[in-house]
N, C-alpha and C positions, 0 to 999 in steps of 0.2 A: 527438492529439486532433483532432477535426474542427473544433471551435469552442470558444472559451473565453468563457463568460459566467458571471460569478460572482455568486451570491446568498448569502443567509444561511440556514443550516439551523437550525431551531428544534428543541426537544426533542420527540421522537416519543412518541406515546401508548403506554403499556405495557399488556401483557396478562398476566394471571396464569394463564391456562388452557391456553395452547398455546405451542409454541416460537416465539419472536419475537426477531428481531434489531432492536435499537434503538440510539439514540445518546444520550449525556449530554454536554451542552456542558461543555468543559473550559477553554478559553481563547478570548477574543474580542479584537477590536481589530486584526486583521491586514488585509493588503491583497494580493489576488491571490496567495494562498498556493498553491503548486503542488507542494511536496514537504515531507516531514517525516521526519527521521532522528535517530538518537541516536549519540553516540560509544560505543565499547566500554566496558562496565561503568560507564556514566554515566547518572544518572537524568534529566538534562536532555533536552528535546526541542528540536531546531533546525529552524525553519521557514524554507523558501526562499520568498521573495516574488519573483514574476516581474519586478517593477520594479527589483530589484537589491539588496534587503536580505536578510540572514539574521538572523532573530530567535530569541532564546532563550526557550523556555517552561519555567519551573521546575516541579518535581514537584508544587507546590501550585496550578498553573494560572496563576500570575502571569507576565507577559511583561516582560522587562527593557526599560527605556526606551531604553537605548543599544543599537543593533544590534551583533551579533557582527561583522558585516562589511558594508560598503557597496561594491558593485561598480558602477563607472561605465563609460561608453563602451559602453552596451548599445543594441541594437535590441529593442524590445518589440512590434513589429508582428506581428499575427496570433498565431502560436504561438511566436514568438521571445521571448527574454528570459533571465533567470537561471532555469535549469530543474532543475539537479541538484546534489547534494552527497553526498560520501562521506568518511568519516573513516578514516584509515589504521588497520589493525588494531592497530598499536602507538602509537596517538594519545596515550595517557597518558604515553608516554616521549619520542616524537619531535615531537608537536604538529602533524603534517602532516594537511591535509585537501585535498580536490580538488573543483573545481566545474566545471559545464558551463553555458556561457552563449553568447549570440549577440552578436557585436560589431556595430558600426555598419555594417559592410559586409555584414551578414547571414550571416556565417560562424560555424560552431560552434567554440568555443574550449574546450579542456580545460586547466585551470590548477591549479597547486599553490600553496597558502598555508600559513601556520603560525600557531599561536596565540601571543599575546604573553605577557609575564610575568603579565598579568591573565587568569585563566581564561575570563572572559566577553567578552574582546576579542581580535580577531585582528590580526596584523600586516597592513599594507596592501600589502606588496611581493609580487608574484606572479611565479611562474616558469611560462611558457607551455610546455605539453607538446605540444600538438597544435592545428593549425588545419585545419578541413575546410571546403572551399568548398561553399556551399549555393546551388542554382539557384533555389529558391523559398522563401517564408516560412512554409511549413508542413511537417509531417512531419520535424521535427528530432530526434525521440526526446527525449533530455534526461536520462535517468536515468544514474546512476553507482552502482556497487556493487562491493564487494570479495567475491570468492568465498572458499570455504573453502581454496582453494589459495594464498591470499595475493595473487592477481593482481587488478588493477582491470579490471572489465568495463564497456565503454562501448557503449551501445545507440544506434545511429543509424537514423533513418528513411530512406525511399527518396529524399528530397530534395524531395518535395512535388508540387504540382499535384494531379492525380488519375490513377489507373491506372498510375503509374510510367511516364510517357511515354518516358523515355530508357532504360528497362530497367536502372536502376542496381542493383536488388536482386539480380539474377542476374549482373550484369556483373563479370568478373574481368580485363578488359582496360584497361590504364592509358591514359587520354587525356592526351597530353603537354601540352595546353592547360590541363587541369584535373586534374592527377594525383591530387589528394586525393579526388576524387569517386568513386573506386573503393571508398572506404570506406562509401558510402551504402548503406542497406539491409542493413547488416552488424552483427554483434556483434563488437566489438574486444576484445582481451585484451592487456594490457601489464604489465610488471614495473616497478613504481615504485621498487624498491629497488636497481636497477642502471641502467646506461646502455648504449647501443649506438651506436657511432660518434659522430656529432654530436647524437644525440637526447638529450633530457633524461629518458629512460626506457629500459628494456631490453625485449627481446623474449623471451618464454618459449620455451625450446628446443622445447617440446612443441606450440607453435602449428602448425597444419597447413601454413602457408605461410611458416614461419620463415626459410627459406633463399631466398625469392623476393623480390627488391627491389620495393618499392612495395606489397607485399601482406602483409608480415610480421606486421602487427598483427591481421589478420583471423582470427577464431576460427570464425565461422559466417556464412552468407549467407541471403538470402531473407526479410528482415523488411520490413514496410510502415511501421509506426510503433509501436515498442514503448513503450506508455504504460500501465503501467510493468512493471518486472521486479524480482524479489527472490530472495534465497537463503534457504532454510530454515536458520535459525541453528543447528539441532541436527544436521542430517545433510548439509547442503551442496547439496541439490537446487536446481536453477534453475527458476523459474516465470516465464514471459514472457507478458504479455497484449499481443497485437498487434491494433491497431485495423484493422477491415476497411474495404473499399471501399463495397460496396453490397449484399452478400449475407450474409456471415458475420462474426462477431466471434470471435476464437480465443484459446485458452489453450494454451500449450505447457509441458510438463514434461520436463526433462532431468535424469536422476538422477546423483548423485555416486558415483564419480568421473566428472567430465565428460569425454566422449570428445574425442580430439584428431585427428579424421578429416576435419574440414571439413564440419560439418553444414549442411544446407540446409532452412530452415524453410518454403520453398515459394513465397512471394510473388515475382513477380507471376504465376507459373504457376498457383497455386492460392490461393484465398481461403478459409481454413479448409479445410473438406472439399469445397468447390465448385471447379469449374474456372473460371479467369479468362482466362488467355491462355497457352496451352501451346506457342507457337511456339518451337522450339529448347530445350524444357524437358525435364528428366528425368521419368520416370513418377512418379505420386503415391507409389508404394511406395518410391521412392528419395529421398523427402523425409521430413522429420520429421512424422509424422502428429500432428495436434493432439490433446492430451489430451482436450479437449472444445471445442465451439464452440456458438454460438447464432445464431439468425436475426436479421440486421439488419432493422429495421423492425417486428419483432414487438412488439406492445404499446408502440410508440414507442421501443424500444431502438435505439441507433444508434452507440454508441462506447464501447468497453470502457475501464475504469480498473482497472489491475492492482493487486493487493493482496499478501497474504501467506498462506502456509500457517500455520495457527494453531499456535503452540507454547507459548501461555500455559497457566495452570492454573486461572483463575477460572471458566471457562465450559466444562464438560464437553461440552456440545452442539456446541461449535466444534471439538472435538478431531478430528484426522485429516481436516480440511477446508481447502481453499484458499478464501479469502474475497476477493471483488473487488466491483466495482460497474459499472453502466452509467451513463455520464456524462449521457446525455440524460434518463433516467427517475429517476435517483438511487435506483435499486433496488440492494440489496445481494444478491449471489449467493453461495451456499455450494456448493462442488463436493466431492462425496464421492469415495471411492477408485475408484468405477466411472465417474467422469466425469459423474454426474448432477448437474444444477444445480437448487438450490432457491432461489427468489427470495423475498426478505423486504424489509420496511421501505422502501416507496415514499416517500421523503422529499421535502420541498419543496426546490427549488433544484437544485444539482448536487454531485457528489463529484469533486474534482479529483485527490485522491491519498489513499493510505493511509500510515500510519506504524506503527512497532512500537517499544514501549519496551523497556527493559533486561530486563524480565521476559517479553517476548513477548506482552503485551497490545496490542490494536490500537486505532488511532485513525484518524479521517478528517479531511480538510480540505475546506472548501467555498469557499475563497478568503478569507473574513473570520474564520473561527473554526476551532478544533480541537475535535473531539468524541470522546469515548470510545465504543468499540463495546461493547455489553453484550447479554447474553442474558437475557431476562426470564422464562424458563420453567424453567430448570434441569433438567428431565427427571428429577427425583428424587421426583416426587409419587407417593405410594402411595395417597392419598385423592383422589377426583375432586371437581370443582367442585360437583357436586350434593350432596356431603356436607358440605364445609366451604368457606365463602366468607369471604375477607378483603377488607375495603373500608373507606373509599374509597381510591382510588389515582389521583392523588397524595393524600396525607393531610397534615393540618396538626398538630392536637393529639391526635387520638384515632384508634385503629384499632378496627374492629368485627369480631368473629369470629362468624359466623353458623353455628351447628351444625344443619344442615338435617335430619339423620337421627338426632338425639339420641345421637350417639356418645359414648363415655366418654373425653372429652378430659382430658389431664393437664397439659400444659405448653406454653407459648409462649416461644420465644427469638428474639432479633433480633441479627443479626451485621452488621458492616460488610463491605465488599467485600474486605477483607484476611482475613476469617474470624474476626475478634475479636468475641466475644459482648459486646454493649453493653447488653442487656436480657434478663432471664430472670424468668418468673413462672409459678407454678402456677395452673391454671385448673380450674374445676369443670364438671361435666356439666350445663350449662343451655343454653337455646336460643340465647343470644347472650352474648358477653363484650365488655367495653369495656376497651381498653388505652390508658393515657395515655402518649403519646410526646413530650410537650412538651420533655423533657430531651434528646432526640436532635437533633443538628445536622442542617442541611439536607443531603440527599444520597440515595443509593440504599442500601437495606438488604435483607438476606435474612431473611425471616420464616418460621420453622418451627413448625408446630403438631404436637404428638405426642399420640397416644391412649394410654390405659392399657395397650393390648395391644402398643404399640411401633410402630404405623403412623405415618408422618409425611407431611406435606404442606409443601412449601417453595416459596415464591414471592418475587418481588421487589416492593418498594414504594418509592415516592419520598416522602421527607419534605420538604415545602416550607415 
């Protein structure tokens, strides 16, 4: 990230006539939330707070009063702090999880912890896996994630300042004074289930530099500040959002099985699809060409916040799309299979991170709250707005169905977001119908109107 300023996101206005990405507040009362993850097969969401706390958000949106873990001895200057969390694929049986934070010396620490006998509380004893010296207080990366191969991927930025002044992203020469800085601007890959020599982790034999001392952990080079990256939970593809310098913000996609040839994502030679500094660099064709990128500064956009390839089931319009945001405009972007970006939901405040629940549904954090990502259009409408109008939205006690073209309406049904029908009523062919919804709890519902000929119109409403 270029800058961290945290605001509160409020509920975005919904539209029933066009595809709209919006958010529904799920949990509030957080502080400087910068990551959101869940353990395997677990409905809880774990929120990483930059100041050192990991908080548990339950499936009903409540936040546990006692933190899951409190990390002390942090530097929180600029982009430093507690930044990343990943649960072991076998967390349910071994209880291990891993964090990425910045210590008081300003260096990146990768550490392993374990859960206590109480599922909502972690043990406080840490095993340090890795320390990486940081020359500046920005571009630390921070994300952690396990790939489908079972290895832990660690994304590190180029060390900071601007323009990668020391050339760390492309550097593969070890500085004896700062040997760990060769890791900067790289994607590392380690095996947490084995050990190598004196290390508290192992080196995958397929790592491209597995036999070269000092470089063994490196899987790929050429990153500026990967904020953030994620794996498609269904097929293992890796998506990396790399924050740009002053020209382009880029998204990289690497398909599974991930190659073991030493990928080069291009920075500082190239910034997205633009040339930045090609002194001593490979050709653009010999780097990983971004899946897509967008112009820095266009409409105020200036810093990408990576998200997820949607694998949920509630919102068909999200299917086959990678969903991310721009930090500066709080716009949410949807990337299709051709790399075309569609911008939606210019929200107030900022979006610091995305999260995915056990079902593949998406959430965002804005520092102080967690919100669900929702689609308000459904794209299942067979009737258009000029024929049937459902209002008001939000609604309190009643919904009105205006039958503009005197269609032969037959039925209205209302379902919650799990698909459970909570209201069903036959309706007559009259100019307007009134539906009493006082019995419905507050929330978002899918309203479907059906004609006698079988045409349907479905939209979402908020009951407040």
